[in-house]
C-alpha positions as a Markdown table, in Angstrom:
| # | Residue | x | y | z |
|---|---|---|---|---|
| 1 | Met | 47.2 | 79.1 | 36.2 |
| 2 | Lys | 44.9 | 81.5 | 37.9 |
| 3 | Leu | 41.1 | 81.8 | 38.5 |
| 4 | Leu | 39.8 | 85.4 | 38.6 |
| 5 | Leu | 36.6 | 85.0 | 41.0 |
| 6 | Thr | 34.8 | 88.3 | 40.1 |
| 7 | Val | 31.6 | 89.5 | 41.1 |
| 8 | Val | 30.0 | 92.5 | 39.0 |
| 9 | Gln | 26.6 | 94.7 | 39.1 |
| 10 | Asp | 24.4 | 92.5 | 37.0 |
| 11 | Gln | 24.2 | 95.3 | 34.5 |
| 12 | Asp | 27.8 | 95.2 | 34.1 |
| 13 | Ala | 27.8 | 92.0 | 33.3 |
| 14 | Pro | 26.7 | 91.4 | 29.8 |
| 15 | Pro | 29.6 | 94.3 | 28.2 |
| 16 | Leu | 32.2 | 92.5 | 30.4 |
| 17 | Leu | 31.2 | 89.1 | 29.4 |
| 18 | Glu | 30.8 | 90.1 | 25.7 |
| 19 | Ala | 34.6 | 91.6 | 26.4 |
| 20 | Leu | 36.3 | 88.5 | 27.7 |
| 21 | Ile | 34.8 | 86.3 | 25.2 |
| 22 | Lys | 35.9 | 88.3 | 22.2 |
| 23 | Gly | 39.3 | 88.0 | 24.1 |
| 24 | Asn | 39.1 | 84.8 | 24.0 |
| 25 | Tyr | 38.7 | 83.9 | 27.2 |
| 26 | Arg | 36.4 | 81.2 | 29.2 |
| 27 | Val | 34.1 | 82.4 | 31.3 |
| 28 | Thr | 31.2 | 80.8 | 33.5 |
| 29 | Lys | 28.6 | 82.8 | 34.7 |
| 30 | Leu | 27.1 | 82.5 | 37.8 |
| 31 | Ala | 23.8 | 84.6 | 39.4 |
| 32 | Ser | 24.2 | 85.9 | 42.9 |
| 33 | Thr | 23.0 | 88.4 | 45.3 |
| 34 | Gly | 24.9 | 91.2 | 47.5 |
| 35 | Gly | 24.3 | 91.5 | 50.9 |
| 36 | Phe | 24.7 | 95.3 | 51.7 |
| 37 | Leu | 21.9 | 96.0 | 49.0 |
| 38 | Gln | 20.2 | 92.7 | 48.8 |
| 39 | Ala | 20.7 | 93.4 | 44.7 |
| 40 | Gly | 21.3 | 90.9 | 42.3 |
| 41 | Asn | 25.0 | 90.6 | 40.8 |
| 42 | Thr | 27.1 | 88.9 | 38.6 |
| 43 | Thr | 30.1 | 86.0 | 39.4 |
| 44 | Leu | 32.3 | 85.4 | 36.7 |
| 45 | Leu | 34.2 | 82.7 | 37.1 |
| 46 | Val | 37.6 | 83.3 | 34.5 |
| 47 | Gly | 40.0 | 80.6 | 34.4 |
| 48 | Ile | 43.5 | 82.3 | 32.9 |
| 49 | Glu | 47.3 | 82.0 | 32.2 |
| 50 | Asp | 49.6 | 83.3 | 35.1 |
| 51 | Asn | 50.3 | 86.1 | 32.2 |
| 52 | Gln | 47.5 | 87.1 | 31.3 |
| 53 | Val | 46.1 | 88.2 | 35.1 |
| 54 | Asp | 47.2 | 92.2 | 34.2 |
| 55 | Thr | 44.8 | 92.2 | 30.8 |
| 56 | Val | 42.2 | 90.5 | 32.1 |
| 57 | Met | 42.0 | 93.0 | 34.9 |
| 58 | Gly | 42.4 | 95.6 | 32.5 |
| 59 | Ile | 39.5 | 95.1 | 30.5 |
| 60 | Ile | 37.6 | 94.2 | 34.2 |
| 61 | Lys | 38.6 | 97.8 | 35.2 |
| 62 | Glu | 37.4 | 99.3 | 31.8 |
| 63 | Ile | 34.5 | 98.3 | 31.8 |
| 64 | Cys | 33.5 | 97.8 | 35.5 |
| 65 | Arg | 33.0 | 101.6 | 36.7 |
| 66 | His | 31.5 | 103.1 | 39.9 |
| 67 | Arg | 28.3 | 104.7 | 39.6 |
| 68 | Gln | 25.8 | 106.6 | 42.6 |
| 69 | Lys | 22.6 | 104.9 | 43.3 |
| 70 | Thr | 19.9 | 106.1 | 45.4 |
| 71 | Val | 18.5 | 103.2 | 47.7 |
| 72 | Thr | 16.1 | 102.9 | 50.6 |
| 73 | Pro | 17.7 | 101.1 | 53.7 |
| 74 | Val | 16.1 | 98.1 | 54.8 |
| 75 | Pro | 15.1 | 98.3 | 58.6 |
| 76 | Pro | 17.3 | 95.5 | 60.4 |
| 77 | Leu | 15.6 | 92.2 | 61.3 |
| 78 | Gly | 15.7 | 91.6 | 65.3 |
| 79 | Gly | 18.3 | 94.4 | 65.5 |
| 80 | Thr | 17.4 | 98.0 | 67.1 |
| 81 | Ala | 16.2 | 100.4 | 64.8 |
| 82 | Glu | 17.3 | 103.4 | 66.7 |
| 83 | Ser | 20.2 | 104.1 | 64.5 |
| 84 | Phe | 18.2 | 103.2 | 61.1 |
| 85 | Val | 17.8 | 105.7 | 58.5 |
| 86 | Pro | 14.3 | 105.6 | 57.3 |
| 87 | Phe | 15.3 | 107.5 | 53.9 |
| 88 | Pro | 16.7 | 107.2 | 51.0 |
| 89 | Val | 20.7 | 107.9 | 50.4 |
| 90 | Gln | 23.4 | 107.9 | 47.8 |
| 91 | Val | 25.5 | 105.1 | 48.2 |
| 92 | Thr | 28.4 | 104.0 | 46.0 |
| 93 | Val | 27.9 | 100.9 | 43.5 |
| 94 | Gly | 29.6 | 98.9 | 41.1 |
| 95 | Gly | 32.9 | 98.2 | 40.3 |
| 96 | Ala | 34.2 | 94.8 | 40.4 |
| 97 | Ala | 35.7 | 92.5 | 43.1 |
| 98 | Val | 37.9 | 90.5 | 42.3 |
| 99 | Phe | 39.6 | 87.6 | 43.7 |
| 100 | Val | 43.0 | 85.7 | 42.0 |
| 101 | Ile | 43.4 | 82.3 | 42.8 |
| 102 | Asp | 46.1 | 80.1 | 42.3 |
| 103 | Val | 45.3 | 77.0 | 40.7 |
| 104 | Glu | 47.0 | 74.0 | 41.2 |
| 105 | Gln | 45.0 | 71.9 | 38.6 |
| 106 | Phe | 42.9 | 72.2 | 36.0 |
| 107 | Ile | 41.0 | 69.1 | 34.2 |
| 108 | Arg | 39.2 | 69.2 | 31.2 |
| 109 | Ile | 36.7 | 66.5 | 30.6 |
């Protein structure tokens, strides 16, 4: 058994949840915040059998796309601001960070 710990952008979470539930996968949704952009993310915990990893990864790849976003960086706290860029910059956001973790035991009570 595997646990997919999947971090996605908030805007990708609803369609991904819908697709996973439609595929009869059990999903737990957690709110989270990314460190770089300080923006809301969604972390999904998906428990699946070993042979389902490729199928679920395909669903994630289909829905979670990269996109460009304009952000204004926040100045560093307590650090030097010499290299700080005070104007908006384009960054690539989206996609998904997926950790595939072996599950030794699963107990449902």
